Backbone as ProteinMPNN parsed JSONL, in Angstrom:
{"seq_chain_A": "MTPYEAAPYGTPPPMPETMPQPSGARSASAALHVECSREGFARARSFTRDTLHVWSLDHRCDDTTLVITELAANAATHAAPGTTGATGAPGAPEIRLGFLLDPTYLLVTVSDPDDHPPLYAPTGSALEEHGRGLCIVDALSEEWGWTPCPPAGKTVWARLSTCPPI", "coords_chain_A": {"N_chain_A": [[-56.807, -155.39, -76.304], [-56.479, -154.04, -73.103], [-53.99, -152.449, -70.987], [-54.79, -153.051, -68.437], [-55.996, -155.507, -68.355], [-53.991, -157.337, -68.209], [-53.081, -157.457, -65.65], [-52.428, -159.353, -62.717], [-54.881, -161.157, -60.767], [-56.361, -159.192, -58.261], [-54.341, -157.345, -58.258], [-53.708, -153.948, -58.663], [-54.283, -152.223, -61.746], [-51.797, -150.814, -63.97], [-51.676, -147.291, -64.004], [-52.274, -144.847, -66.437], [-50.37, -141.88, -66.534], [-51.103, -139.405, -67.464], [-53.805, -137.518, -68.863], [-55.418, -138.232, -71.998], [-54.626, -136.047, -74.673], [-56.367, -133.621, -76.586], [-56.538, -133.613, -80.172], [-56.972, -131.261, -81.399], [-58.392, -130.874, -83.681], [-61.634, -130.255, -84.679], [-62.621, -130.256, -82.003], [-64.813, -130.349, -79.179], [-66.34, -129.309, -76.134], [-67.838, -129.863, -72.904], [-69.167, -129.147, -69.686], [-70.189, -129.739, -66.285], [-71.269, -128.977, -63.047], [-72.281, -130.931, -60.371], [-74.309, -131.803, -57.571], [-73.589, -134.244, -55.087], [-75.9, -136.162, -54.953], [-79.081, -137.824, -55.203], [-80.665, -136.407, -57.013], [-78.684, -134.891, -58.257], [-77.181, -136.894, -59.556], [-79.092, -137.867, -61.341], [-79.372, -135.596, -62.895], [-76.781, -135.531, -63.989], [-76.802, -137.85, -65.604], [-78.81, -137.158, -67.431], [-77.686, -134.843, -68.584], [-75.453, -135.996, -69.791], [-76.647, -137.705, -71.736], [-78.015, -135.735, -73.27], [-75.879, -134.113, -74.166], [-74.364, -135.938, -75.715], [-76.237, -136.523, -77.674], [-76.478, -134.045, -79.011], [-73.924, -133.97, -80.081], [-74.115, -135.917, -81.968], [-73.651, -138.548, -81.128], [-75.25, -140.655, -80.31], [-75.081, -143.415, -80.433], [-73.131, -144.013, -78.571], [-74.214, -143.469, -76.18], [-75.375, -145.136, -74.079], [-73.163, -146.626, -72.967], [-71.456, -144.484, -72.249], [-73.033, -143.044, -70.442], [-73.274, -144.918, -68.406], [-70.566, -145.156, -67.632], [-70.01, -142.506, -66.743], [-71.807, -142.361, -64.636], [-70.84, -144.368, -62.905], [-68.275, -143.331, -62.297], [-69.001, -140.911, -61.066], [-70.499, -141.883, -58.905], [-68.473, -143.232, -57.517], [-66.886, -141.034, -56.787], [-68.667, -139.691, -55.105], [-69.042, -141.601, -53.109], [-66.458, -142.297, -52.132], [-64.768, -140.044, -52.145], [-66.064, -137.557, -51.764], [-67.554, -137.503, -49.258], [-67.635, -135.729, -46.218], [-66.754, -133.381, -47.259], [-67.609, -130.068, -48.384], [-70.066, -128.167, -50.233], [-69.542, -126.17, -53.265], [-69.771, -123.571, -52.409], [-68.746, -123.591, -49.932], [-70.385, -123.933, -47.845], [-72.104, -126.075, -45.518], [-73.567, -129.114, -46.663], [-74.65, -130.95, -49.553], [-71.826, -132.192, -51.172], [-70.042, -131.126, -54.134], [-69.25, -132.35, -57.393], [-67.357, -132.276, -60.438], [-68.238, -132.749, -63.741], [-66.859, -133.568, -66.879], [-66.659, -133.33, -70.428], [-65.002, -134.096, -73.366], [-64.766, -133.855, -76.731], [-63.1, -135.403, -79.272], [-61.964, -136.046, -82.605], [-61.582, -138.876, -82.76], [-62.161, -139.97, -80.291], [-64.013, -139.862, -77.182], [-63.601, -138.12, -74.285], [-64.281, -138.527, -70.958], [-64.66, -137.02, -67.797], [-64.419, -136.917, -64.225], [-64.178, -134.837, -61.591], [-63.086, -134.466, -58.266], [-62.865, -133.419, -54.764], [-60.933, -134.876, -53.34], [-57.659, -136.137, -52.638], [-56.759, -138.758, -52.814], [-55.893, -141.64, -54.749], [-57.992, -143.422, -57.118], [-59.253, -146.686, -56.312], [-58.694, -149.634, -57.817], [-60.094, -152.637, -57.704], [-60.509, -155.737, -58.545], [-63.306, -157.768, -58.083], [-64.25, -160.775, -56.322], [-66.662, -161.889, -56.993], [-69.163, -161.427, -59.374], [-71.612, -160.812, -58.469], [-71.523, -159.239, -56.258], [-72.546, -156.423, -54.315], [-71.205, -153.954, -54.147], [-68.174, -152.311, -55.295], [-67.59, -152.793, -57.958], [-67.424, -150.696, -59.723], [-65.103, -149.417, -61.015], [-64.25, -151.605, -62.445], [-66.303, -151.884, -64.273], [-66.018, -149.442, -65.635], [-63.479, -149.908, -66.719], [-64.066, -152.037, -68.425], [-65.765, -150.857, -70.318], [-64.433, -148.718, -71.445], [-61.749, -147.481, -73.553], [-59.438, -146.802, -72.332], [-58.458, -145.723, -69.083], [-57.823, -143.575, -66.277], [-56.214, -141.482, -63.818], [-55.575, -138.163, -62.664], [-53.806, -135.874, -60.592], [-55.176, -132.833, -59.197], [-53.887, -130.067, -58.476], [-54.483, -127.342, -56.213], [-55.671, -129.261, -54.613], [-57.391, -132.372, -54.764], [-58.579, -134.533, -57.452], [-58.811, -135.807, -60.824], [-60.64, -138.232, -62.384], [-60.59, -140.109, -65.286], [-61.943, -141.315, -68.402], [-61.547, -142.805, -71.56], [-63.414, -143.131, -74.437], [-64.275, -144.698, -77.491], [-65.357, -142.977, -80.444], [-66.353, -144.218, -82.603], [-68.937, -145.829, -84.465], [-70.653, -148.86, -83.447], [-69.79, -152.061, -84.822]], "CA_chain_A": [[-56.576, -155.664, -74.899], [-55.94, -152.888, -72.393], [-52.952, -152.861, -70.036], [-55.402, -153.465, -67.178], [-56.38, -156.909, -68.42], [-52.827, -158.161, -67.961], [-52.748, -157.452, -64.227], [-52.89, -160.531, -61.978], [-56.044, -160.936, -59.918], [-56.113, -158.487, -57.023], [-53.296, -156.344, -58.444], [-54.227, -152.783, -59.374], [-53.673, -152.059, -63.059], [-50.97, -149.608, -64.068], [-52.478, -146.136, -64.398], [-51.61, -143.827, -67.243], [-50.123, -140.726, -65.68], [-51.671, -138.178, -68.017], [-55.013, -137.667, -69.661], [-55.214, -138.036, -73.433], [-54.746, -134.653, -75.09], [-57.1, -133.509, -77.842], [-55.73, -133.338, -81.354], [-57.231, -129.884, -81.803], [-59.297, -130.86, -84.825], [-63.063, -130.382, -84.388], [-62.893, -130.56, -80.598], [-65.903, -129.681, -78.479], [-66.296, -129.687, -74.727], [-68.986, -129.511, -72.068], [-68.881, -129.413, -68.276], [-71.325, -129.56, -65.396], [-71.092, -129.226, -61.624], [-73.471, -131.56, -59.798], [-74.257, -132.213, -56.175], [-73.561, -135.684, -54.843], [-77.226, -136.508, -54.456], [-79.888, -138.546, -56.178], [-81.049, -135.448, -58.053], [-77.467, -134.545, -58.981], [-76.82, -137.989, -60.455], [-80.084, -137.868, -62.423], [-78.987, -134.477, -63.758], [-75.567, -135.947, -64.698], [-77.192, -138.785, -66.668], [-79.547, -136.393, -68.437], [-76.706, -133.986, -69.262], [-74.646, -136.877, -70.64], [-77.454, -138.092, -72.907], [-78.269, -134.544, -74.097], [-74.624, -133.701, -74.804], [-74.012, -136.891, -76.763], [-77.202, -136.355, -78.755], [-76.075, -132.853, -79.761], [-72.693, -134.299, -80.793], [-74.426, -137.05, -82.856], [-73.024, -139.748, -80.574], [-76.288, -141.442, -79.644], [-74.623, -144.801, -80.37], [-72.243, -144.152, -77.419], [-74.94, -142.932, -75.028], [-75.542, -146.085, -72.966], [-71.87, -146.884, -72.325], [-70.94, -143.258, -71.643], [-73.859, -142.734, -69.273], [-72.898, -145.863, -67.351], [-69.229, -144.78, -67.16], [-70.078, -141.261, -65.965], [-72.53, -142.693, -63.405], [-69.929, -145.105, -62.019], [-67.241, -142.41, -61.81], [-69.641, -139.968, -60.137], [-70.832, -142.628, -57.69], [-67.217, -143.438, -56.786], [-66.506, -139.749, -56.189], [-69.59, -139.42, -53.998], [-68.858, -142.592, -52.054], [-65.115, -142.373, -51.563], [-64.021, -138.792, -52.09], [-66.837, -136.378, -51.381], [-68.034, -137.403, -47.884], [-66.811, -134.898, -45.355], [-66.453, -132.108, -47.911], [-68.777, -129.209, -48.5], [-70.357, -127.705, -51.584], [-68.639, -125.179, -53.846], [-69.881, -122.31, -51.667], [-68.108, -123.759, -48.634], [-71.425, -124.164, -46.85], [-72.435, -127.486, -45.344], [-74.577, -129.605, -47.587], [-74.162, -131.95, -50.483], [-70.636, -131.775, -51.884], [-70.162, -131.108, -55.587], [-68.215, -132.887, -58.257], [-67.411, -131.657, -61.757], [-68.204, -133.653, -64.881], [-66.338, -132.946, -68.08], [-66.719, -134.098, -71.668], [-64.191, -133.527, -74.424], [-64.938, -134.615, -77.967], [-62.025, -135.369, -80.242], [-62.476, -136.813, -83.741], [-61.543, -140.331, -82.616], [-62.569, -140.448, -78.973], [-64.72, -139.012, -76.232], [-62.979, -138.177, -72.973], [-65.186, -138.13, -69.884], [-63.908, -136.804, -66.566], [-65.109, -136.565, -62.987], [-63.222, -134.24, -60.658], [-63.586, -134.397, -56.896], [-61.938, -132.702, -53.894], [-60.068, -135.763, -52.584], [-56.358, -136.391, -53.259], [-56.433, -140.183, -52.878], [-56.153, -142.252, -56.058], [-59.068, -144.412, -57.139], [-58.782, -148.039, -56.054], [-59.201, -150.654, -58.738], [-60.003, -153.919, -57.002], [-61.414, -156.731, -59.122], [-64.001, -158.514, -57.039], [-64.3, -162.21, -56.487], [-67.961, -162.298, -57.499], [-69.882, -160.408, -60.133], [-72.889, -160.561, -57.809], [-71.339, -158.359, -55.118], [-73.294, -155.183, -54.453], [-70.304, -152.807, -54.268], [-66.795, -152.59, -55.666], [-67.416, -153.137, -59.374], [-67.484, -149.483, -60.531], [-63.973, -149.238, -61.917], [-64.221, -152.759, -63.352], [-67.24, -151.533, -65.341], [-65.355, -148.388, -66.407], [-62.41, -150.561, -67.456], [-64.644, -152.864, -69.486], [-66.452, -150.058, -71.335], [-63.589, -147.667, -72.012], [-60.496, -147.907, -74.18], [-58.385, -146.518, -71.374], [-58.886, -144.828, -68.021], [-56.771, -143.274, -65.326], [-56.526, -140.336, -62.963], [-54.524, -137.168, -62.528], [-54.043, -134.955, -59.468], [-55.593, -131.464, -59.539], [-53.405, -129.163, -57.429], [-53.838, -127.661, -54.945], [-56.296, -130.411, -53.952], [-58.361, -133.104, -55.553], [-58.129, -135.356, -58.573], [-59.74, -136.042, -61.919], [-60.635, -139.589, -62.919], [-61.022, -139.953, -66.67], [-62.078, -142.511, -69.239], [-61.576, -142.503, -72.993], [-64.282, -144.028, -75.181], [-64.231, -144.502, -78.933], [-66.528, -142.345, -81.047], [-66.754, -145.02, -83.757], [-70.154, -146.619, -84.285], [-70.395, -150.299, -83.324], [-69.797, -152.79, -86.094]], "C_chain_A": [[-55.954, -154.431, -74.255], [-54.853, -153.357, -71.442], [-53.536, -153.364, -68.726], [-55.75, -154.941, -67.178], [-55.215, -157.832, -68.088], [-52.474, -158.259, -66.479], [-53.258, -158.721, -63.561], [-54.059, -160.172, -61.08], [-55.632, -160.259, -58.63], [-55.027, -157.426, -57.118], [-53.879, -155.154, -59.188], [-53.543, -152.648, -60.726], [-52.764, -150.842, -63.061], [-51.827, -148.465, -64.589], [-51.678, -145.23, -65.323], [-51.478, -142.559, -66.398], [-50.718, -139.435, -66.212], [-52.927, -138.502, -68.809], [-54.659, -137.552, -71.131], [-55.434, -136.567, -73.785], [-55.463, -134.581, -76.429], [-56.171, -133.155, -78.997], [-55.908, -131.904, -81.823], [-58.183, -129.785, -82.976], [-60.725, -131.128, -84.357], [-63.369, -130.715, -82.936], [-64.072, -129.75, -80.082], [-65.809, -130.116, -77.025], [-67.574, -129.237, -74.031], [-68.619, -129.867, -70.636], [-70.123, -129.109, -67.444], [-70.883, -129.837, -63.969], [-72.391, -129.841, -61.114], [-73.238, -131.855, -58.324], [-74.234, -133.73, -56.101], [-74.867, -136.071, -54.156], [-77.964, -137.261, -55.557], [-80.272, -137.634, -57.343], [-79.844, -135.047, -58.904], [-77.064, -135.63, -59.967], [-77.814, -138.117, -61.605], [-79.758, -136.756, -63.423], [-77.744, -134.83, -64.582], [-75.907, -136.893, -65.842], [-77.912, -138.063, -67.791], [-78.604, -135.51, -69.256], [-75.842, -134.811, -70.215], [-75.412, -137.249, -71.901], [-77.682, -136.901, -73.836], [-77.016, -134.102, -74.848], [-74.264, -134.641, -75.94], [-74.979, -136.81, -77.939], [-76.823, -135.163, -79.629], [-74.831, -133.145, -80.596], [-72.866, -135.481, -81.746], [-73.703, -138.33, -82.42], [-74.038, -140.595, -79.811], [-75.872, -142.906, -79.489], [-73.666, -145.048, -79.203], [-72.936, -143.795, -76.109], [-75.005, -143.902, -73.845], [-74.229, -146.314, -72.223], [-71.358, -145.646, -71.596], [-71.729, -142.89, -70.396], [-73.507, -143.66, -68.117], [-71.517, -145.507, -66.777], [-69.3, -143.535, -66.287], [-70.797, -141.506, -64.635], [-71.621, -143.412, -62.42], [-68.849, -144.191, -61.449], [-67.812, -141.421, -60.803], [-69.999, -140.661, -58.827], [-69.587, -142.896, -56.855], [-66.778, -142.158, -56.088], [-67.379, -139.449, -54.977], [-69.335, -140.346, -52.815], [-67.513, -142.469, -51.353], [-64.425, -141.036, -51.355], [-64.8, -137.637, -51.488], [-67.35, -136.369, -49.939], [-67.081, -136.572, -47.035], [-66.374, -133.6, -46.002], [-67.73, -131.303, -47.981], [-68.967, -128.809, -49.948], [-69.4, -126.617, -52.024], [-68.671, -123.859, -53.083], [-69.164, -122.391, -50.324], [-69.109, -124.011, -47.52], [-71.673, -125.659, -46.701], [-73.558, -127.875, -46.3], [-73.956, -130.629, -48.495], [-72.922, -131.436, -51.208], [-70.867, -131.839, -53.39], [-68.979, -131.796, -56.238], [-68.396, -132.239, -59.621], [-67.282, -132.738, -62.813], [-67.645, -132.896, -66.07], [-66.423, -133.899, -69.256], [-65.868, -133.376, -72.699], [-64.321, -134.428, -75.641], [-63.756, -134.352, -78.877], [-62.517, -136.199, -81.428], [-62.507, -138.332, -83.539], [-61.986, -140.85, -81.255], [-63.342, -139.379, -78.217], [-64.035, -139.211, -74.887], [-63.989, -137.688, -71.952], [-64.363, -138.041, -68.599], [-64.851, -136.53, -65.404], [-64.033, -136.079, -62.025], [-63.864, -134.134, -59.285], [-62.512, -133.783, -56.002], [-60.928, -133.571, -53.142], [-58.782, -136.06, -53.352], [-56.041, -137.874, -53.45], [-56.765, -140.767, -54.252], [-57.338, -143.206, -55.985], [-58.485, -145.809, -56.935], [-59.476, -149.007, -56.993], [-59.003, -151.995, -58.059], [-60.987, -154.894, -57.626], [-62.026, -157.58, -58.014], [-64.005, -159.998, -57.343], [-65.604, -162.687, -57.103], [-68.642, -161.138, -58.212], [-71.208, -160.051, -59.468], [-72.744, -159.659, -56.587], [-71.997, -157.013, -55.384], [-72.403, -153.974, -54.701], [-68.942, -153.261, -54.789], [-66.563, -152.913, -57.127], [-67.315, -151.922, -60.277], [-66.342, -149.323, -61.512], [-63.783, -150.435, -62.844], [-65.152, -152.499, -64.537], [-66.626, -150.466, -66.234], [-64.264, -149.0, -67.28], [-62.951, -151.366, -68.636], [-65.234, -152.033, -70.625], [-65.579, -149.006, -72.007], [-62.343, -148.268, -72.657], [-59.332, -147.791, -73.206], [-58.986, -145.638, -70.294], [-57.721, -144.614, -67.071], [-57.189, -142.1, -64.456], [-55.321, -139.412, -62.937], [-54.84, -136.291, -61.326], [-54.419, -133.576, -59.989], [-55.133, -130.53, -58.427], [-54.258, -127.907, -57.349], [-54.472, -128.837, -54.217], [-57.274, -131.071, -54.903], [-57.723, -133.903, -56.678], [-59.205, -135.374, -59.646], [-59.555, -137.478, -62.373], [-61.245, -139.482, -64.303], [-61.132, -141.307, -67.361], [-62.196, -142.063, -70.689], [-62.404, -143.576, -73.688], [-64.188, -143.705, -76.664], [-65.494, -143.789, -79.402], [-67.041, -143.139, -82.243], [-68.049, -145.769, -83.469], [-69.818, -148.106, -84.142], [-70.518, -150.969, -84.68], [-70.894, -153.819, -86.094]], "O_chain_A": [[-55.016, -153.847, -74.797], [-54.792, -154.542, -71.118], [-52.841, -154.042, -67.969], [-55.796, -155.566, -66.119], [-55.427, -158.989, -67.725], [-51.636, -159.079, -66.103], [-54.393, -159.131, -63.804], [-54.212, -159.018, -60.679], [-54.678, -160.679, -57.975], [-54.81, -156.68, -56.163], [-54.487, -155.33, -60.243], [-52.35, -152.927, -60.845], [-52.937, -149.936, -62.247], [-52.617, -148.651, -65.515], [-50.534, -144.887, -65.026], [-52.383, -142.217, -65.637], [-50.826, -138.46, -65.469], [-53.088, -139.598, -69.347], [-53.709, -136.855, -71.487], [-56.335, -135.925, -73.246], [-55.199, -135.393, -77.316], [-55.154, -132.486, -78.815], [-55.076, -131.388, -82.57], [-58.727, -128.713, -83.24], [-60.981, -132.138, -83.702], [-64.34, -131.428, -82.685], [-64.296, -128.613, -80.499], [-65.259, -131.175, -76.723], [-68.288, -128.354, -74.506], [-67.841, -130.792, -70.405], [-70.987, -128.33, -67.846], [-70.197, -130.826, -63.711], [-73.475, -129.33, -61.393], [-72.115, -132.121, -57.894], [-74.797, -134.413, -56.956], [-74.918, -136.278, -52.944], [-77.512, -137.317, -56.701], [-80.212, -138.034, -58.505], [-79.961, -134.883, -60.119], [-76.652, -135.33, -61.087], [-77.422, -138.44, -62.727], [-79.854, -136.947, -64.636], [-77.663, -134.463, -65.755], [-75.361, -136.757, -66.937], [-77.657, -138.321, -68.967], [-78.717, -135.441, -70.48], [-75.537, -134.366, -71.322], [-74.889, -137.125, -73.008], [-77.559, -137.035, -75.053], [-77.083, -133.756, -76.028], [-73.894, -134.186, -77.023], [-74.575, -137.011, -79.084], [-76.844, -135.262, -80.856], [-74.696, -132.624, -81.703], [-71.882, -135.996, -82.277], [-73.209, -139.091, -83.252], [-73.711, -141.184, -78.78], [-76.264, -143.564, -78.525], [-73.411, -146.206, -78.874], [-72.313, -143.818, -75.048], [-74.714, -143.508, -72.716], [-74.18, -146.212, -70.998], [-70.883, -145.738, -70.464], [-71.146, -142.468, -69.398], [-73.449, -143.222, -66.968], [-71.327, -145.555, -65.562], [-68.713, -143.506, -65.205], [-70.429, -140.919, -63.617], [-71.628, -143.101, -61.229], [-68.538, -144.262, -60.26], [-67.172, -141.126, -59.794], [-69.82, -140.086, -57.753], [-69.628, -142.802, -55.629], [-66.347, -142.19, -54.935], [-66.882, -139.004, -53.943], [-69.404, -139.925, -51.661], [-67.437, -142.531, -50.126], [-63.579, -140.911, -50.47], [-64.229, -136.82, -50.766], [-67.572, -135.278, -49.414], [-65.862, -136.71, -47.137], [-65.694, -132.793, -45.368], [-68.81, -131.807, -47.671], [-68.115, -129.087, -50.792], [-68.543, -126.187, -51.251], [-67.696, -123.108, -53.11], [-68.992, -121.375, -49.651], [-68.724, -124.272, -46.381], [-71.475, -126.423, -47.646], [-74.385, -127.048, -46.684], [-72.858, -131.122, -48.234], [-72.959, -130.357, -51.799], [-71.777, -132.523, -53.859], [-67.869, -131.818, -55.707], [-69.466, -131.713, -59.925], [-66.348, -133.539, -62.792], [-67.929, -131.712, -66.247], [-66.28, -135.113, -69.106], [-66.007, -132.166, -72.882], [-64.021, -135.62, -75.58], [-63.455, -133.205, -79.208], [-63.434, -137.002, -81.251], [-63.375, -139.005, -84.096], [-62.167, -142.055, -81.087], [-63.33, -138.195, -78.551], [-63.905, -140.338, -74.41], [-64.498, -136.572, -72.058], [-63.489, -138.869, -68.345], [-65.939, -135.982, -65.582], [-63.101, -136.81, -61.69], [-65.03, -133.762, -59.155], [-61.367, -133.638, -56.43], [-60.133, -133.037, -52.37], [-58.808, -136.217, -54.573], [-55.119, -138.203, -54.196], [-57.789, -140.431, -54.846], [-57.652, -143.736, -54.919], [-57.354, -146.079, -57.339], [-60.696, -149.169, -56.956], [-57.871, -152.437, -57.862], [-62.169, -154.888, -57.282], [-61.324, -158.047, -57.117], [-63.789, -160.417, -58.481], [-65.654, -163.775, -57.677], [-68.685, -160.015, -57.708], [-71.858, -159.084, -59.867], [-73.743, -159.341, -55.941], [-72.01, -156.522, -56.513], [-72.813, -153.05, -55.404], [-68.603, -154.443, -54.731], [-65.449, -153.273, -57.506], [-67.138, -152.078, -61.485], [-66.568, -149.118, -62.704], [-63.211, -150.289, -63.924], [-64.83, -152.853, -65.672], [-66.701, -150.566, -67.458], [-64.138, -148.647, -68.452], [-62.359, -151.372, -69.715], [-65.206, -152.463, -71.778], [-65.961, -148.459, -73.042], [-61.939, -149.391, -72.357], [-58.377, -148.567, -73.248], [-59.924, -144.886, -70.557], [-56.756, -145.378, -67.066], [-58.371, -141.766, -64.369], [-54.188, -139.839, -63.162], [-56.005, -135.993, -61.062], [-54.027, -133.195, -61.092], [-55.91, -130.228, -57.521], [-54.725, -127.446, -58.391], [-53.869, -129.368, -53.284], [-57.9, -130.415, -55.736], [-56.502, -133.942, -56.831], [-60.354, -135.004, -59.405], [-58.446, -137.894, -62.706], [-62.284, -138.848, -64.486], [-60.509, -142.292, -66.964], [-62.859, -141.073, -70.999], [-62.139, -144.77, -73.551], [-64.036, -142.541, -77.037], [-66.569, -143.972, -78.831], [-68.056, -142.774, -82.836], [-68.243, -146.283, -82.368], [-68.799, -148.559, -84.664], [-71.244, -150.51, -85.562], [-71.065, -154.538, -87.078]]}, "name": "protein", "num_of_chains": 1, "seq": "MTPYEAAPYGTPPPMPETMPQPSGARSASAALHVECSREGFARARSFTRDTLHVWSLDHRCDDTTLVITELAANAATHAAPGTTGATGAPGAPEIRLGFLLDPTYLLVTVSDPDDHPPLYAPTGSALEEHGRGLCIVDALSEEWGWTPCPPAGKTVWARLSTCPPI"}
């Protein structure tokens, strides 16, 4: 049970204040900047699947791809509108995806230019079209949270087990 499951309905879960730190043993990492666009999200999903395949984590591919998609969609919807791309020119804003492999877990991150914390709001109906992203992330990850990225922006992260399913 995660600390988020204990929160009363409608109450945001307590957020861990720091990202898990790698143990240093056999760590690997990968990162990608993507535009907040249909093509950018397709590229993010493809990059996720390819990275996990190289790391022999095919058994974690579906959950991880869904988590990274939800985090990227949240960044595009709530944080990236009104910002510009990395060049400063008008156009589709960019977000940064990160993957860190530790022997016991996979840490996935999405960094965006907005300082506001993510809002975890359990919905009243599973059939609602919007508002379930962080609930999905919470259900599929061992732990998740966010950290500020001075001078501006934040990183939302989720930790997933690398163990094969039983």
